[in-house]
Residue, then its C-alpha position, 0 to 999 in steps of 0.5 A: a435515508p435507506k432507499p430501496a436497493p436495485a434488482p440484481a443485475k449483470k451490469v453494475d452502473t458506474s459513475e465518474i468521480e474527481d478529487e484532488r489531493w495535496a501532500f507534503n512530506v519531510d524526511v531527514t537522516k543523520r549519520i551517528g556512528d553506526h546509527s543512521v537516525g531518521g525521522v518523517l513528517s507527512i501531511s496530505t489533504e483532500s476535500d473530505y480526508e485529512s492525514y497527519g503522520l510522524a515516523v522515526r527509525d534507526a538503522i544500526d550497522f554491526n558485523k563490520k557493516n555486513t549486517t544492518l538492523t532497522l527499528g521503527a515506529a510511526y503514528t498517523h492521525d486521520l479526519v474523516d468527513v462522514f457526509y452523511q452523518g454530518n461530522t468528521e470522524n477520527k482514525d488513529t494508527v501506530d505502526l512498528l517495524v523491525g528488519l534485518t538486511q544481510v550481506l551474503s555476498p559481495l554480489t548478493l544482499f537479502t532482507v527480511n522485515l516484520s511489520l506490526s499495526e493497530a488502527s482505531g476509529f472510523m474504519a468504513d468508507p462513507y461512499k460505500v453502500v450495501d443491500l440490507n434487507g432490500e434497502l441501500v444503507p451505508e457500510t459499517r466495519p469494526d472499529n479496530k484492525e490489527k496488521h501483520i506483515l512479513y516482507l522478504a527480499l533478495n537483491q542479485a548483481v549480475p556484472d556480466l549484464n550490468g544490471a541487478a535483479e530484485i525478488s520480493y515476497r510480501y505476506y499480509d494478515d489482518t483481524f478482518g480476515i484478510q490474508a494476502h501474498t504479493f510476489q515482485l520481480a524487478w530488473f535494474q538495467k544500467v545503460g551508460a553512466h547515468v541511466v537505469l532502466r527498471p522493468s517490473v512485474r507484480w502479482y497480488e492475491q488476497t482472501e475476503a474480509d469476514f464481513y464482505g458480501l453482496h446482500f445482507t439479511g437480519s441484523p448483522e453487526d459489520y457489513s461491507s460490498d466494497y469490491r477492495i475487501s473482496a477475494l481478488r487477484a491483481i497484476g502490475y507491470g510497467i517500466k521506469l527510466i531513472w537518470s542520475p546526472n550526479t551524486k546529488c540529484a535523480f530524476d525518474i518517469g515510470y508507467e505501469r499497467y494495473e489490472q484486478e479480478g474477483t476470485d469468488g465467482v460472485t462479484p460482477s466483474e465490472v467493479y473491479p478496475g484497471a489503471n494506467v499509472v504515470v508517475v514522475g519523480a525528482r530527488w535531491w540530497l543535501 
């Protein structure tokens, strides 16, 4: 039931939450002539969310393997536990990708990808509430969203330094009204025969969604106060160590510091989190 909205305050009350997520992925690739055909099956589950995905792709080499055309498609079906309704809602997403990778020189590689996505179903966050006419009510969002993503990357080997640089740019646009730009710079430094160090920095900035705000009046169709769809910028920086003892396996451990800040001059700074992220991974090739 709606509750009275709290009086405006500079300090935002926060609370701690804890959740556990299990995920399982199977990725298979088969080389057939000039084609590298692959598929991915993914499953993840949380206490209030389940996701099932299937993806297929084909990377086609031509021009004496100096050019690779990549085609991909994916479908994801999500189940969202909407606790305040007492039921489970569905969300379905279809993604399409076309990409081109071109060898510009023995030391330089260029990549361009275009992705299109359409999602339909329950798009809101069931844990988010808004101040609507002085009462706290669950947020609502459009039940359909289209995304358009352009990705550009340049990889440059530097033999004199025994390393390589990767520079990338990502442009994002969706029908919620959000536009975003991401720049990333990474350096791969080989240390000895089996170790690579990868320091990186990433900068991100986005505009706010058309239905974002802190307070709403009247009878708007959609409304949300989720800071993740506000106007914001973020920076991430860190380092990863990759150890490849042989050609069949690789192990890595990485640390990244992630920080956000709002850019609309209205949303309280306390709602934008920072994070210390540690990732440990292992890969095997059969």
